[in-house]
N, C-alpha and C positions, 0 to 999 in steps of 0.2 A: 920210807913211806911209800914211794911208788911201786907199783904192783911190777912183777916180773914176767906176768903172762896173763892171758885173757883179756886183752885190751879191747873195749868195746869202742865203736865208732863214736865220733863227737856227734852230740845230736842235743838240739834246742840249747845251744851254748853251754851245755854241760859236758865235761870232760871225766868219764868214768873208767876206772882202772882196777881190775880184779886179779886177786891172787887166792884162789880158795874158796872166798865168799863171793856170790853172785846174786843179782837182782834180776826179775824178768822184765820188769817195767819200773821206769824213774820218770817224774815230771814234777814241774812247779805248778803250784797253786797259789792265786792272789785273789782275795776277795771271793771265794768259791769258784774262780773261773781257772780252767787251766791254761796256763801262760806260757809264750815263748818269748817274753820280752827280756832284753837285757840292760834296760834301763828302769829304775825304780825310783819313784817320788818318795822324797822325804816324809815319814810317817806311816810309809807301807810296811805290812806284814807278809813277807813271802814264806810260804810252806814247801819245802823239799821233800817228795814223798817216794819212798822205795816199796815195792810190792814184789811179793815171791822170794823174799830174801832167804838164801840156802846156803849150807856149807859150815854151819857152826857145829863144833864139837858138843854132843848131848851127854849130860850126866843126870841120870834120874829124869830123864826127858825134858831136860832143861838148860837153855843155852845162857852163857855167861860171856858178856861181851862189852867192850868199852866203845867211845866215839869221841875224838878230839873235834874240836870246831874253831876255826878262826878266820878272821878277816884282815888282810894285809892290803896297805896303800900300795898301789902298782907304781906310784911314782918315785918311792924311795924303798920299797919292800919292807917296810915296817908294819908290824902287825898293829891293830887298832882294837882288835878284839881277839880273845883267846881263852877258850875253856879246855883243860886238860881232859876231864872225861865228863861226857853228860850222863852217864850211866853209873857214876862212881857210888852213889847212895845204895844201889841195889845191890845186895851181897848174895841173895838167893837166885838170881837169873830169872829168865823168861821162859814161858812154854815156847814150844816151836811154833805153835799159831801167833802168839804176841811177837815172836822174834821176825815172823816173816813180812810183819807191815810196820815200818819205821817212818817217822815224821821227824823232820828238823825245821824248827822255826828261827826266822831272822827278823828282826825289825830294824828298819832302814831309818837311821837318824844319828844323833852324836855319839861317838866322835866322828861318824863319817860327815863328810861336807858335800854341798851342792857342787856338781861338776867334776868331783873325785872319781877315780877308776879304781876298783877295788877287785881283790880274787877272794871268793868264798870258798874254804876248805873243808871237807869234812874226811875224817880218816876213821874208819870202823875196823875194829879188830877183834879178835875171838880170844878170849883171855885163857883159853886151854889149848891151843895150838898157834900156828902160825897163819892162819886164815887172815886175810885183811881185804879191804876194799876202801879205795879213795875216789871221792868224787869233788871236782874242783869248776867253779863258775866265775868268769870274770863278770863284772856289771860296772854300772855307772850310776850315780845319783843324780836324779833329775830335780828340777824345781818344780814345787806343787803351784798350781795356778786355779783361781777360779774362774772356770770357764761356762759357769750356769748362772750366775747372778744372785749370790748369796747374798741376803739382807743381814747386815749386821749392825747392832747398837751397843756401843760402848758407855758403861755407866762405872767408869772408874778403873776396870781393868781394860787394858788396850793391848790386844795382839797386833803382831807386825803383819799378819797374813792369817786368812781363813780360806779354807778350800776343802773340797771333797774329793776322796779318793775312790775308785774303784778300778782297778787295774790300771793304774795311772790317774792323772786327773780327771775327774768326770767331766764328760763332754757332752751329756745330753741328761734332762730332766726324766726322759722315758727310760723307766727302769723294768727289771724282769724279776720275776718270783726266784727266789734264793739268791738273788744278786746282793752282795754285801757293801754297804756305803760307809765309809769312815770320814767324818767331820773332823778336821786338824784344825785346832787353835794354835798357831805358830807365834813364838816370840810373845808370850804374854808378859806385860807389866802393869804394876799398880798393886801389888800385893802388899800387905802389912807383914813385914818380916819379923819374926820372933826372936828372942835373945839365942835360940838354939839354932837359928839359921834355916828354921822351917817355915812352912806356911800350911795353912789349913783351909782345903776347899770343897765346894761341893758342886755337883753337877746334875741337872734335872734334864729330861727329854720328854716331849709329848708328841704324838702323832694324832692329828685330828681330820675327819673327812670332811667334804665340802659343804657340809651342813654344821661342822662345828663340832661335832660329837668327837668324843676321845676314842680313838682305836687302841693306843699304847699310851702308857704313863708311867714313867720313873721318876719319883720325886726328888730322889738323892743317890746317885750312882757311887757316890764316894762316902756313905753314912758311914760304913764299917771302918775305912782307913782313910781318914780325911787329911791325915798328917803327912806331909813329904818334902823333901829338900827343895829349896827355891829352883834348883836347876832342872828338877823334873817338872815341877809345876809350871815352867815358861811354856811345854809343849802338851797340850792337853788333847787326846783323842776319845770320840765317842762315835760309836758304830751302831749302825741300823741294819739287820738283814731283811729284806722284803720277804714277807709271808703272811701267813694266818695272824691276826684277822683281817690283815689287809686283803682287797679284792682286786683281781685283774680287771680292767677298764675303768677303774676309779682314780680320782685325784686326791692326794693327801698334803696337808702342810706339816712338815717335820721341823719342830722348833726346839733348840738346845739352849741352855743358859749354865754358865760357869761362874762362881761367886767365891769371894775370899770370905770364910767364916768369922774371920777377926775384924773386917772393917766392912764387910756387905758390898764392897765393890763387885761390879759383875760385867759380863759382856753375854749378850743375846744374838743368836743367829737363827734364821728361818729360810727353808727353800721349799717350793712346792715340786711335788714329785708325781707324775704318772705312771701307774703301774700298768705295764702293757699285757695286752691278751697273750696266752700262751700259745706258742706255735702248734 
C-alpha cells in the first residue's frame, strides 16, 4: 500500500505518499475552518480535502478509481473502522474535473474513545492502472467540554454532557460569519425503548434576535427519519452555520430541544451568541 516514489514532506500532521497519482494541495477542514489540529473532540466531523488530483488513467474522458479508509487504534494496531472502497457503487467513473477534487469525511465518536490514539489511513488507487496515493494521519480523541455556559434543562431525557464544538470545544460566544457550531448531546438516557430495541426522537432548533423575533426555526429535524437504534440515539448532534439572516454586530439566542416521540421526555439547551463584525 505504501508508495515507492514521489514521497511528499509531512505537513499538518498528514503523511502523503504517491506513486503515479498526485495532488497539488491537501488540507483538513473542521467546522468550515482549515485546521492543523491533531486532537479532535468527540462529535467532531473532519474533512480531508485533496485538490488538483491528477494521474488517473482516462477512458472516454472518465477516471475510475477506488479508495479504502480505515482507523486503527495505535495502542494495539487493531482497526476500529474499515471501508474497502468508498467509491465501489460508481461503476461509470468520474469526469476529470470531478476526480481532481476529492473530499473524505470522518466522524469522531464510537468506537473511538476519549484519550485514544488512532491512525486514519486513506488508500486511493486507479482501477485501470497501478497508480496510487496514500494519506495517513495520527490523531487523538479529546474530551468535549462546555466552556461557554450552555443552559440545559432536562425533562426526562438526561444527557451526561452538553457542549458545543467548533474546531474543538467552543471557547467563546463571539462567532464569525460562516463559522459552524455543533451542539452535542452526549450520553442521553431516559428514552422509551421499543420492542425492536429502537427509539423515535424529534429535534427542534430556533434562533431569535435580541427582540425575540425568530431568525431561523426548524420544528423537527428528524421528522422524516425519527426511528434509530438506541446506541445512535444516545449521542445527538445539531449544528448551526452562522450566516444570513443572522447579521454581524447582533446577538442571538440559539435554542435546541430533543424529545422522545414515544414518551415525550425531552432535554432543552440554549446559548446566547454574538455575531462579530467581519474583518
